[in-house]
C-alpha positions as CSV (number, residue, x, y, z in Angstrom):
1,X,0.0,0.0,0.0
2,X,1.1,3.6,-0.4
3,X,1.4,3.9,3.4
4,X,3.9,0.9,3.5
5,X,1.5,-1.8,4.7
6,X,2.0,-5.0,2.8
7,X,-0.9,-6.8,1.0
8,X,-1.3,-10.2,-0.5
9,X,-3.2,-10.6,-3.7
10,X,-4.6,-14.1,-4.5
11,X,-6.4,-15.3,-7.6
12,X,-8.4,-18.4,-8.1
13,X,-9.1,-19.6,-11.7
14,X,-12.6,-20.8,-12.4
15,X,-13.0,-22.9,-15.5
16,X,-16.1,-22.1,-17.7
17,X,-17.7,-25.4,-16.9
18,X,-17.3,-24.8,-13.1
19,X,-19.0,-21.4,-13.1
20,X,-22.2,-21.4,-11.1
21,X,-24.6,-18.7,-9.9
22,X,-24.0,-19.2,-6.2
23,X,-20.2,-18.8,-6.6
24,X,-20.5,-15.6,-8.6
25,X,-23.2,-14.0,-6.5
26,X,-21.2,-14.8,-3.3
27,X,-18.0,-13.3,-4.8
28,X,-19.7,-10.1,-5.8
29,X,-21.5,-9.7,-2.5
30,X,-18.2,-10.0,-0.7
31,X,-16.8,-7.3,-3.0
32,X,-14.2,-9.5,-4.6
33,X,-13.1,-8.6,-8.1
34,X,-13.9,-11.0,-10.9
35,X,-12.0,-11.0,-14.1
36,X,-13.6,-12.6,-17.1
37,X,-11.7,-13.7,-20.2
38,X,-14.1,-13.7,-23.2
39,X,-13.2,-13.7,-26.8
40,X,-9.5,-13.3,-25.9
41,X,-10.2,-10.0,-24.0
42,X,-10.1,-9.4,-20.2
43,X,-13.1,-7.8,-18.6
44,X,-13.9,-6.7,-15.1
45,X,-17.2,-8.3,-13.9
46,X,-18.8,-5.9,-11.5
47,X,-22.3,-7.5,-11.4
48,X,-24.7,-10.1,-12.7
49,X,-28.4,-10.4,-13.2
50,X,-29.9,-13.7,-12.1
51,X,-33.2,-15.4,-11.3
52,X,-34.1,-17.4,-8.2
53,X,-35.4,-20.8,-9.3
54,X,-36.2,-24.0,-7.4
55,X,-35.8,-27.5,-8.6
56,X,-38.4,-30.3,-7.9
57,X,-36.7,-31.1,-4.6
58,X,-37.0,-27.4,-3.4
59,X,-33.3,-26.7,-3.8
60,X,-32.5,-23.1,-4.8
61,X,-30.8,-22.5,-8.2
62,X,-29.5,-19.1,-9.2
63,X,-29.2,-19.1,-13.0
64,X,-27.1,-16.2,-14.3
65,X,-28.8,-14.2,-17.0
66,X,-26.2,-11.6,-17.8
67,X,-22.7,-10.6,-16.8
68,X,-22.2,-6.8,-16.4
69,X,-18.6,-6.1,-17.6
70,X,-16.2,-3.3,-17.9
71,X,-13.8,-3.2,-20.8
72,X,-10.8,-1.4,-19.4
73,X,-9.4,-0.7,-22.9
74,X,-12.0,2.1,-23.4
75,X,-13.1,5.1,-21.5
76,X,-16.1,6.0,-23.6
77,X,-19.5,4.3,-24.3
78,X,-17.7,1.0,-25.4
79,X,-16.5,0.6,-21.8
80,X,-19.7,-1.0,-20.5
81,X,-20.3,-4.5,-22.0
82,X,-23.0,-7.0,-21.2
83,X,-22.5,-10.8,-21.8
84,X,-26.0,-12.3,-22.2
85,X,-26.1,-16.1,-21.5
86,X,-29.0,-16.6,-24.0
87,X,-27.5,-14.8,-27.0
88,X,-23.7,-14.8,-26.5
89,X,-21.6,-17.9,-27.0
90,X,-20.4,-19.4,-23.7
91,X,-17.8,-21.4,-25.5
92,X,-15.9,-18.2,-26.2
93,X,-15.4,-17.6,-22.4
94,X,-12.0,-18.9,-21.3
95,X,-12.8,-18.6,-17.6
96,X,-12.9,-16.3,-14.7
97,X,-10.5,-15.2,-12.0
98,X,-11.6,-14.5,-8.5
99,X,-9.2,-11.9,-7.1
100,X,-8.9,-11.1,-3.4
101,X,-6.7,-8.7,-1.6
102,X,-5.9,-9.0,2.1
103,X,-3.7,-6.8,4.4
104,X,-0.7,-8.6,5.9
């Protein structure tokens, strides 16, 4: 830190097939940064839209509808990007990184 305090930065890779709604919602609620690699570009995921569903056994499911992204390459209207799970190709997502910073 600028005041001399040390920090530790950790990152956990999440493969596209391991991404689930609960994990993403939990990370964002805890204010952890998520980085998403999509179409060979890196985006900051600052939010998601999701729906609460229940399966036949009453278990809660949180299907993600959209990822709200920031494209750090731009500072104009192209900066805000939305990945829509229904219309965008999930196969073009290379994964996510869950980034956490802690004071030492």
